[in-house]
Each structure stands twice: as C-alpha cells, then as structure tokens.
PyMOL Python script that loads the backbone (N, CA, C, O; Angstrom):
from pymol import cmd

cmd.read_pdbstr("""\
ATOM      1  N   MET A   1      97.542 119.304 116.720  1.00  0.00           N
ATOM      2  CA  MET A   1      96.788 118.089 116.490  1.00  0.00           C
ATOM      3  C   MET A   1      96.777 117.269 117.777  1.00  0.00           C
ATOM      4  O   MET A   1      97.813 117.058 118.407  1.00  0.00           O
ATOM      5  N   GLU A   2      95.593 116.815 118.148  1.00  0.00           N
ATOM      6  CA  GLU A   2      95.423 115.976 119.328  1.00  0.00           C
ATOM      7  C   GLU A   2      95.846 114.547 118.993  1.00  0.00           C
ATOM      8  O   GLU A   2      95.489 114.030 117.934  1.00  0.00           O
ATOM      9  N   SER A   3      96.600 113.905 119.881  1.00  0.00           N
ATOM     10  CA  SER A   3      97.112 112.567 119.612  1.00  0.00           C
ATOM     11  C   SER A   3      96.756 111.618 120.748  1.00  0.00           C
ATOM     12  O   SER A   3      96.842 111.977 121.922  1.00  0.00           O
ATOM     13  N   HIS A   4      96.349 110.385 120.380  1.00  0.00           N
ATOM     14  CA  HIS A   4      96.004 109.371 121.364  1.00  0.00           C
ATOM     15  C   HIS A   4      96.674 108.056 120.997  1.00  0.00           C
ATOM     16  O   HIS A   4      96.739 107.693 119.822  1.00  0.00           O
ATOM     17  N   GLU A   5      97.171 107.344 122.000  1.00  0.00           N
ATOM     18  CA  GLU A   5      97.719 106.009 121.781  1.00  0.00           C
ATOM     19  C   GLU A   5      96.618 104.997 122.039  1.00  0.00           C
ATOM     20  O   GLU A   5      95.919 105.068 123.049  1.00  0.00           O
ATOM     21  N   ILE A   6      96.470 104.051 121.115  1.00  0.00           N
ATOM     22  CA  ILE A   6      95.459 103.010 121.237  1.00  0.00           C
ATOM     23  C   ILE A   6      96.170 101.669 121.342  1.00  0.00           C
ATOM     24  O   ILE A   6      96.855 101.246 120.411  1.00  0.00           O
ATOM     25  N   LYS A   7      96.005 101.000 122.488  1.00  0.00           N
ATOM     26  CA  LYS A   7      96.650  99.698 122.693  1.00  0.00           C
ATOM     27  C   LYS A   7      95.760  98.594 122.139  1.00  0.00           C
ATOM     28  O   LYS A   7      94.558  98.543 122.404  1.00  0.00           O
ATOM     29  N   ILE A   8      96.380  97.718 121.367  1.00  0.00           N
ATOM     30  CA  ILE A   8      95.657  96.540 120.891  1.00  0.00           C
ATOM     31  C   ILE A   8      96.394  95.300 121.388  1.00  0.00           C
ATOM     32  O   ILE A   8      97.603  95.329 121.617  1.00  0.00           O
ATOM     33  N   HIS A   9      95.652  94.227 121.547  1.00  0.00           N
ATOM     34  CA  HIS A   9      96.232  92.985 122.057  1.00  0.00           C
ATOM     35  C   HIS A   9      96.177  91.883 121.003  1.00  0.00           C
ATOM     36  O   HIS A   9      96.281  90.697 121.316  1.00  0.00           O
ATOM     37  N   THR A  10      96.015  92.296 119.763  1.00  0.00           N
ATOM     38  CA  THR A  10      95.977  91.364 118.639  1.00  0.00           C
ATOM     39  C   THR A  10      97.038  91.795 117.635  1.00  0.00           C
ATOM     40  O   THR A  10      97.681  92.829 117.818  1.00  0.00           O
ATOM     41  N   GLU A  11      97.225  91.022 116.586  1.00  0.00           N
ATOM     42  CA  GLU A  11      98.230  91.351 115.575  1.00  0.00           C
ATOM     43  C   GLU A  11      97.881  92.635 114.837  1.00  0.00           C
ATOM     44  O   GLU A  11      98.765  93.426 114.507  1.00  0.00           O
ATOM     45  N   PHE A  12      96.583  92.843 114.576  1.00  0.00           N
ATOM     46  CA  PHE A  12      96.145  94.034 113.850  1.00  0.00           C
ATOM     47  C   PHE A  12      94.711  94.368 114.213  1.00  0.00           C
ATOM     48  O   PHE A  12      94.018  93.572 114.848  1.00  0.00           O
ATOM     49  N   ILE A  13      94.266  95.562 113.802  1.00  0.00           N
ATOM     50  CA  ILE A  13      92.880  95.988 113.933  1.00  0.00           C
ATOM     51  C   ILE A  13      92.521  96.690 112.632  1.00  0.00           C
ATOM     52  O   ILE A  13      93.334  97.437 112.087  1.00  0.00           O
ATOM     53  N   LYS A  14      91.321  96.461 112.132  1.00  0.00           N
ATOM     54  CA  LYS A  14      90.899  97.120 110.902  1.00  0.00           C
ATOM     55  C   LYS A  14      90.690  98.603 111.161  1.00  0.00           C
ATOM     56  O   LYS A  14      90.280  99.002 112.251  1.00  0.00           O
ATOM     57  N   LEU A  15      90.975  99.413 110.151  1.00  0.00           N
ATOM     58  CA  LEU A  15      90.886 100.865 110.283  1.00  0.00           C
ATOM     59  C   LEU A  15      89.523 101.299 110.786  1.00  0.00           C
ATOM     60  O   LEU A  15      89.447 102.102 111.716  1.00  0.00           O
ATOM     61  N   GLN A  16      88.447 100.796 110.205  1.00  0.00           N
ATOM     62  CA  GLN A  16      87.118 101.228 110.638  1.00  0.00           C
ATOM     63  C   GLN A  16      86.856 100.845 112.091  1.00  0.00           C
ATOM     64  O   GLN A  16      86.196 101.584 112.821  1.00  0.00           O
ATOM     65  N   ASP A  17      87.373  99.686 112.513  1.00  0.00           N
ATOM     66  CA  ASP A  17      87.200  99.263 113.899  1.00  0.00           C
ATOM     67  C   ASP A  17      88.037 100.110 114.846  1.00  0.00           C
ATOM     68  O   ASP A  17      87.619 100.386 115.971  1.00  0.00           O
ATOM     69  N   LEU A  18      89.210 100.521 114.397  1.00  0.00           N
ATOM     70  CA  LEU A  18      90.060 101.391 115.205  1.00  0.00           C
ATOM     71  C   LEU A  18      89.364 102.718 115.468  1.00  0.00           C
ATOM     72  O   LEU A  18      89.381 103.216 116.594  1.00  0.00           O
ATOM     73  N   LEU A  19      88.759 103.289 114.447  1.00  0.00           N
ATOM     74  CA  LEU A  19      88.065 104.567 114.608  1.00  0.00           C
ATOM     75  C   LEU A  19      86.913 104.446 115.597  1.00  0.00           C
ATOM     76  O   LEU A  19      86.700 105.339 116.417  1.00  0.00           O
ATOM     77  N   LYS A  20      86.170 103.345 115.524  1.00  0.00           N
ATOM     78  CA  LYS A  20      85.067 103.126 116.469  1.00  0.00           C
ATOM     79  C   LYS A  20      85.603 102.877 117.872  1.00  0.00           C
ATOM     80  O   LYS A  20      85.114 103.465 118.837  1.00  0.00           O
ATOM     81  N   PHE A  21      86.617 101.999 117.994  1.00  0.00           N
ATOM     82  CA  PHE A  21      87.192 101.649 119.291  1.00  0.00           C
ATOM     83  C   PHE A  21      87.746 102.882 120.010  1.00  0.00           C
ATOM     84  O   PHE A  21      87.618 103.008 121.228  1.00  0.00           O
ATOM     85  N   ALA A  22      88.353 103.779 119.255  1.00  0.00           N
ATOM     86  CA  ALA A  22      88.965 104.972 119.834  1.00  0.00           C
ATOM     87  C   ALA A  22      87.936 106.059 120.149  1.00  0.00           C
ATOM     88  O   ALA A  22      88.251 107.043 120.818  1.00  0.00           O
ATOM     89  N   GLY A  23      86.706 105.877 119.664  1.00  0.00           N
ATOM     90  CA  GLY A  23      85.676 106.882 119.917  1.00  0.00           C
ATOM     91  C   GLY A  23      85.740 108.056 118.959  1.00  0.00           C
ATOM     92  O   GLY A  23      85.115 109.087 119.205  1.00  0.00           O
ATOM     93  N   ALA A  24      86.495 107.916 117.859  1.00  0.00           N
ATOM     94  CA  ALA A  24      86.618 108.993 116.881  1.00  0.00           C
ATOM     95  C   ALA A  24      85.333 109.139 116.065  1.00  0.00           C
ATOM     96  O   ALA A  24      85.026 110.224 115.572  1.00  0.00           O
ATOM     97  N   VAL A  25      84.593 108.054 115.925  1.00  0.00           N
ATOM     98  CA  VAL A  25      83.284 108.044 115.270  1.00  0.00           C
ATOM     99  C   VAL A  25      82.342 107.230 116.142  1.00  0.00           C
ATOM    100  O   VAL A  25      82.780 106.431 116.969  1.00  0.00           O
ATOM    101  N   GLU A  26      81.038 107.440 115.951  1.00  0.00           N
ATOM    102  CA  GLU A  26      80.073 106.740 116.798  1.00  0.00           C
ATOM    103  C   GLU A  26      79.666 105.379 116.252  1.00  0.00           C
ATOM    104  O   GLU A  26      79.455 104.437 117.016  1.00  0.00           O
ATOM    105  N   THR A  27      79.555 105.273 114.918  1.00  0.00           N
ATOM    106  CA  THR A  27      79.066 104.030 114.333  1.00  0.00           C
ATOM    107  C   THR A  27      79.957 103.585 113.180  1.00  0.00           C
ATOM    108  O   THR A  27      80.793 104.343 112.690  1.00  0.00           O
ATOM    109  N   GLY A  28      79.758 102.347 112.763  1.00  0.00           N
ATOM    110  CA  GLY A  28      80.478 101.838 111.603  1.00  0.00           C
ATOM    111  C   GLY A  28      80.115 102.611 110.351  1.00  0.00           C
ATOM    112  O   GLY A  28      80.957 102.805 109.474  1.00  0.00           O
ATOM    113  N   GLY A  29      78.870 103.055 110.259  1.00  0.00           N
ATOM    114  CA  GLY A  29      78.437 103.863 109.120  1.00  0.00           C
ATOM    115  C   GLY A  29      79.179 105.185 109.053  1.00  0.00           C
ATOM    116  O   GLY A  29      79.561 105.640 107.975  1.00  0.00           O
ATOM    117  N   ASP A  30      79.380 105.801 110.214  1.00  0.00           N
ATOM    118  CA  ASP A  30      80.152 107.047 110.272  1.00  0.00           C
ATOM    119  C   ASP A  30      81.583 106.804 109.834  1.00  0.00           C
ATOM    120  O   ASP A  30      82.159 107.605 109.098  1.00  0.00           O
ATOM    121  N   ALA A  31      82.164 105.687 110.292  1.00  0.00           N
ATOM    122  CA  ALA A  31      83.541 105.347 109.915  1.00  0.00           C
ATOM    123  C   ALA A  31      83.634 105.178 108.407  1.00  0.00           C
ATOM    124  O   ALA A  31      84.562 105.680 107.773  1.00  0.00           O
ATOM    125  N   LYS A  32      82.663 104.466 107.837  1.00  0.00           N
ATOM    126  CA  LYS A  32      82.651 104.229 106.389  1.00  0.00           C
ATOM    127  C   LYS A  32      82.640 105.556 105.620  1.00  0.00           C
ATOM    128  O   LYS A  32      83.402 105.729 104.668  1.00  0.00           O
ATOM    129  N   LEU A  33      81.785 106.481 106.028  1.00  0.00           N
ATOM    130  CA  LEU A  33      81.687 107.773 105.333  1.00  0.00           C
ATOM    131  C   LEU A  33      82.973 108.582 105.434  1.00  0.00           C
ATOM    132  O   LEU A  33      83.466 109.114 104.440  1.00  0.00           O
ATOM    133  N   VAL A  34      83.506 108.668 106.645  1.00  0.00           N
ATOM    134  CA  VAL A  34      84.730 109.454 106.863  1.00  0.00           C
ATOM    135  C   VAL A  34      85.877 108.899 106.025  1.00  0.00           C
ATOM    136  O   VAL A  34      86.647 109.659 105.437  1.00  0.00           O
ATOM    137  N   ILE A  35      85.987 107.577 105.972  1.00  0.00           N
ATOM    138  CA  ILE A  35      87.070 106.933 105.225  1.00  0.00           C
ATOM    139  C   ILE A  35      86.859 107.114 103.725  1.00  0.00           C
ATOM    140  O   ILE A  35      87.796 107.473 103.011  1.00  0.00           O
ATOM    141  N   GLN A  36      85.638 106.870 103.235  1.00  0.00           N
ATOM    142  CA  GLN A  36      85.373 106.973 101.801  1.00  0.00           C
ATOM    143  C   GLN A  36      85.476 108.397 101.284  1.00  0.00           C
ATOM    144  O   GLN A  36      85.758 108.602 100.104  1.00  0.00           O
ATOM    145  N   GLU A  37      85.255 109.379 102.139  1.00  0.00           N
ATOM    146  CA  GLU A  37      85.378 110.785 101.745  1.00  0.00           C
ATOM    147  C   GLU A  37      86.836 111.223 101.636  1.00  0.00           C
ATOM    148  O   GLU A  37      87.113 112.348 101.220  1.00  0.00           O
ATOM    149  N   GLY A  38      87.768 110.347 102.003  1.00  0.00           N
ATOM    150  CA  GLY A  38      89.186 110.680 101.910  1.00  0.00           C
ATOM    151  C   GLY A  38      89.674 111.575 103.026  1.00  0.00           C
ATOM    152  O   GLY A  38      90.674 112.276 102.867  1.00  0.00           O
ATOM    153  N   ARG A  39      88.976 111.563 104.163  1.00  0.00           N
ATOM    154  CA  ARG A  39      89.340 112.421 105.291  1.00  0.00           C
ATOM    155  C   ARG A  39      90.317 111.760 106.249  1.00  0.00           C
ATOM    156  O   ARG A  39      90.760 112.380 107.215  1.00  0.00           O
ATOM    157  N   VAL A  40      90.658 110.480 105.979  1.00  0.00           N
ATOM    158  CA  VAL A  40      91.538 109.729 106.881  1.00  0.00           C
ATOM    159  C   VAL A  40      92.881 109.473 106.200  1.00  0.00           C
ATOM    160  O   VAL A  40      92.933 109.057 105.043  1.00  0.00           O
ATOM    161  N   THR A  41      93.960 109.725 106.930  1.00  0.00           N
ATOM    162  CA  THR A  41      95.288 109.385 106.429  1.00  0.00           C
ATOM    163  C   THR A  41      95.864 108.282 107.313  1.00  0.00           C
ATOM    164  O   THR A  41      95.636 108.248 108.522  1.00  0.00           O
ATOM    165  N   VAL A  42      96.616 107.382 106.679  1.00  0.00           N
ATOM    166  CA  VAL A  42      97.311 106.313 107.395  1.00  0.00           C
ATOM    167  C   VAL A  42      98.787 106.461 107.072  1.00  0.00           C
ATOM    168  O   VAL A  42      99.192 106.392 105.911  1.00  0.00           O
ATOM    169  N   ASN A  43      99.574 106.662 108.096  1.00  0.00           N
ATOM    170  CA  ASN A  43     101.021 106.877 107.934  1.00  0.00           C
ATOM    171  C   ASN A  43     101.308 107.968 106.904  1.00  0.00           C
ATOM    172  O   ASN A  43     102.230 107.854 106.097  1.00  0.00           O
ATOM    173  N   GLY A  44     100.498 109.028 106.949  1.00  0.00           N
ATOM    174  CA  GLY A  44     100.740 110.201 106.110  1.00  0.00           C
ATOM    175  C   GLY A  44     100.119 110.174 104.729  1.00  0.00           C
ATOM    176  O   GLY A  44     100.248 111.150 103.991  1.00  0.00           O
ATOM    177  N   GLU A  45      99.447 109.092 104.348  1.00  0.00           N
ATOM    178  CA  GLU A  45      98.835 108.996 103.022  1.00  0.00           C
ATOM    179  C   GLU A  45      97.335 108.761 103.150  1.00  0.00           C
ATOM    180  O   GLU A  45      96.891 108.022 104.029  1.00  0.00           O
ATOM    181  N   VAL A  46      96.554 109.391 102.271  1.00  0.00           N
ATOM    182  CA  VAL A  46      95.107 109.211 102.289  1.00  0.00           C
ATOM    183  C   VAL A  46      94.782 107.737 102.072  1.00  0.00           C
ATOM    184  O   VAL A  46      95.346 107.088 101.190  1.00  0.00           O
ATOM    185  N   CYS A  47      93.867 107.218 102.885  1.00  0.00           N
ATOM    186  CA  CYS A  47      93.476 105.813 102.801  1.00  0.00           C
ATOM    187  C   CYS A  47      91.955 105.736 102.703  1.00  0.00           C
ATOM    188  O   CYS A  47      91.243 106.312 103.526  1.00  0.00           O
ATOM    189  N   THR A  48      91.465 105.023 101.693  1.00  0.00           N
ATOM    190  CA  THR A  48      90.017 104.852 101.533  1.00  0.00           C
ATOM    191  C   THR A  48      89.603 103.398 101.730  1.00  0.00           C
ATOM    192  O   THR A  48      88.498 103.013 101.347  1.00  0.00           O
ATOM    193  N   MET A  49      90.472 102.592 102.321  1.00  0.00           N
ATOM    194  CA  MET A  49      90.170 101.178 102.572  1.00  0.00           C
ATOM    195  C   MET A  49      89.718 100.996 104.027  1.00  0.00           C
ATOM    196  O   MET A  49      90.516 101.132 104.954  1.00  0.00           O
ATOM    197  N   ARG A  50      88.444 100.691 104.213  1.00  0.00           N
ATOM    198  CA  ARG A  50      87.919 100.493 105.577  1.00  0.00           C
ATOM    199  C   ARG A  50      88.595  99.332 106.276  1.00  0.00           C
ATOM    200  O   ARG A  50      88.788  99.365 107.491  1.00  0.00           O
ATOM    201  N   GLY A  51      88.959  98.302 105.520  1.00  0.00           N
ATOM    202  CA  GLY A  51      89.538  97.100 106.105  1.00  0.00           C
ATOM    203  C   GLY A  51      91.048  97.134 106.234  1.00  0.00           C
ATOM    204  O   GLY A  51      91.659  96.107 106.528  1.00  0.00           O
ATOM    205  N   LYS A  52      91.669  98.290 106.021  1.00  0.00           N
ATOM    206  CA  LYS A  52      93.122  98.425 106.122  1.00  0.00           C
ATOM    207  C   LYS A  52      93.575  97.887 107.480  1.00  0.00           C
ATOM    208  O   LYS A  52      93.042  98.279 108.518  1.00  0.00           O
ATOM    209  N   LYS A  53      94.554  96.993 107.467  1.00  0.00           N
ATOM    210  CA  LYS A  53      95.048  96.396 108.708  1.00  0.00           C
ATOM    211  C   LYS A  53      96.034  97.355 109.374  1.00  0.00           C
ATOM    212  O   LYS A  53      97.078  97.690 108.814  1.00  0.00           O
ATOM    213  N   MET A  54      95.680  97.782 110.568  1.00  0.00           N
ATOM    214  CA  MET A  54      96.521  98.688 111.346  1.00  0.00           C
ATOM    215  C   MET A  54      97.282  97.862 112.366  1.00  0.00           C
ATOM    216  O   MET A  54      96.691  97.137 113.167  1.00  0.00           O
ATOM    217  N   ARG A  55      98.599  97.980 112.325  1.00  0.00           N
ATOM    218  CA  ARG A  55      99.457  97.224 113.236  1.00  0.00           C
ATOM    219  C   ARG A  55     100.194  98.180 114.171  1.00  0.00           C
ATOM    220  O   ARG A  55     100.172  99.395 113.973  1.00  0.00           O
ATOM    221  N   SER A  56     100.833  97.633 115.172  1.00  0.00           N
ATOM    222  CA  SER A  56     101.585  98.437 116.127  1.00  0.00           C
ATOM    223  C   SER A  56     102.564  99.352 115.397  1.00  0.00           C
ATOM    224  O   SER A  56     103.314  98.904 114.529  1.00  0.00           O
ATOM    225  N   GLY A  57     102.553 100.625 115.750  1.00  0.00           N
ATOM    226  CA  GLY A  57     103.427 101.606 115.129  1.00  0.00           C
ATOM    227  C   GLY A  57     102.748 102.417 114.035  1.00  0.00           C
ATOM    228  O   GLY A  57     103.259 103.465 113.639  1.00  0.00           O
ATOM    229  N   ASP A  58     101.589 101.942 113.533  1.00  0.00           N
ATOM    230  CA  ASP A  58     100.860 102.690 112.506  1.00  0.00           C
ATOM    231  C   ASP A  58     100.162 103.895 113.121  1.00  0.00           C
ATOM    232  O   ASP A  58      99.779 103.893 114.291  1.00  0.00           O
ATOM    233  N   ARG A  59     100.013 104.920 112.295  1.00  0.00           N
ATOM    234  CA  ARG A  59      99.332 106.145 112.724  1.00  0.00           C
ATOM    235  C   ARG A  59      98.235 106.476 111.734  1.00  0.00           C
ATOM    236  O   ARG A  59      98.403 106.308 110.526  1.00  0.00           O
ATOM    237  N   CYS A  60      97.108 106.949 112.250  1.00  0.00           N
ATOM    238  CA  CYS A  60      96.077 107.453 111.353  1.00  0.00           C
ATOM    239  C   CYS A  60      95.595 108.783 111.899  1.00  0.00           C
ATOM    240  O   CYS A  60      95.659 109.037 113.102  1.00  0.00           O
ATOM    241  N   ALA A  61      95.115 109.624 111.007  1.00  0.00           N
ATOM    242  CA  ALA A  61      94.619 110.933 111.399  1.00  0.00           C
ATOM    243  C   ALA A  61      93.327 111.215 110.654  1.00  0.00           C
ATOM    244  O   ALA A  61      93.147 110.797 109.510  1.00  0.00           O
ATOM    245  N   ILE A  62      92.433 111.930 111.320  1.00  0.00           N
ATOM    246  CA  ILE A  62      91.173 112.341 110.705  1.00  0.00           C
ATOM    247  C   ILE A  62      91.214 113.852 110.569  1.00  0.00           C
ATOM    248  O   ILE A  62      91.361 114.573 111.556  1.00  0.00           O
ATOM    249  N   ASP A  63      91.081 114.330 109.324  1.00  0.00           N
ATOM    250  CA  ASP A  63      91.069 115.766 109.028  1.00  0.00           C
ATOM    251  C   ASP A  63      92.266 116.510 109.616  1.00  0.00           C
ATOM    252  O   ASP A  63      92.171 117.707 109.890  1.00  0.00           O
ATOM    253  N   ASN A  64      93.378 115.830 109.811  1.00  0.00           N
ATOM    254  CA  ASN A  64      94.575 116.420 110.417  1.00  0.00           C
ATOM    255  C   ASN A  64      94.283 117.081 111.761  1.00  0.00           C
ATOM    256  O   ASN A  64      94.972 118.022 112.154  1.00  0.00           O
ATOM    257  N   GLU A  65      93.257 116.586 112.470  1.00  0.00           N
ATOM    258  CA  GLU A  65      92.900 117.143 113.769  1.00  0.00           C
ATOM    259  C   GLU A  65      93.128 116.140 114.888  1.00  0.00           C
ATOM    260  O   GLU A  65      93.601 116.499 115.967  1.00  0.00           O
ATOM    261  N   LEU A  66      92.788 114.876 114.625  1.00  0.00           N
ATOM    262  CA  LEU A  66      92.914 113.834 115.635  1.00  0.00           C
ATOM    263  C   LEU A  66      93.816 112.740 115.098  1.00  0.00           C
ATOM    264  O   LEU A  66      93.564 112.179 114.031  1.00  0.00           O
ATOM    265  N   GLU A  67      94.879 112.440 115.850  1.00  0.00           N
ATOM    266  CA  GLU A  67      95.807 111.381 115.431  1.00  0.00           C
ATOM    267  C   GLU A  67      95.686 110.211 116.404  1.00  0.00           C
ATOM    268  O   GLU A  67      95.659 110.390 117.621  1.00  0.00           O
ATOM    269  N   LEU A  68      95.614 109.009 115.832  1.00  0.00           N
ATOM    270  CA  LEU A  68      95.578 107.784 116.619  1.00  0.00           C
ATOM    271  C   LEU A  68      96.827 106.974 116.316  1.00  0.00           C
ATOM    272  O   LEU A  68      97.143 106.717 115.155  1.00  0.00           O
ATOM    273  N   VAL A  69      97.530 106.576 117.360  1.00  0.00           N
ATOM    274  CA  VAL A  69      98.758 105.795 117.211  1.00  0.00           C
ATOM    275  C   VAL A  69      98.498 104.415 117.800  1.00  0.00           C
ATOM    276  O   VAL A  69      98.123 104.292 118.966  1.00  0.00           O
ATOM    277  N   VAL A  70      98.696 103.385 116.997  1.00  0.00           N
ATOM    278  CA  VAL A  70      98.475 102.011 117.457  1.00  0.00           C
ATOM    279  C   VAL A  70      99.731 101.538 118.173  1.00  0.00           C
ATOM    280  O   VAL A  70     100.834 101.613 117.632  1.00  0.00           O
ATOM    281  N   VAL A  71      99.551 101.051 119.396  1.00  0.00           N
ATOM    282  CA  VAL A  71     100.684 100.523 120.169  1.00  0.00           C
ATOM    283  C   VAL A  71     100.386  99.124 120.631  1.00  0.00           C
ATOM    284  O   VAL A  71     101.215  98.504 121.297  1.00  0.00           O
TER     285      VAL A  71
END
""", "prot")
cmd.dss("prot")
cmd.show_as("cartoon", "prot")
cmd.util.cbc("prot")
cmd.orient("prot")
C-alpha cells in the first residue's frame, strides 16, 4: 500500500477535502462517490461521512491501495 503524509496547519480537515487536497480524487463529486460507496476507511473502519473531521494522527485509505496520514 502506498502511503503519503499530509501536513495540515489547522485543527482538522474534512475527509472529502483531505482526499481532494492530497490529489487522491479530482473533484468534490468524486470524493463524495468514493466515500458513499464505502471505499474509504478511517483509522481502519469504513467511513461514509464526507464531513468526518480528520485530525493529526488520523489515517485514511482508499480501496486499501492509497493511505493518507494526517500530520
């Protein structure tokens, strides 16, 4: 699995925004579909909430292929 660290300078970032910011998806619509289809896990559990607040130390993965670590 490919892993990338994503630095944020705020308290949190929404899951859909993290996916766009990291370049894992091209548009917000793509993020919405990927999340609603249950293809995204947050800290090892499937997450279907686009607005999930991701904080430093959280991890998300898409299809168990790409992992994003918030730092």
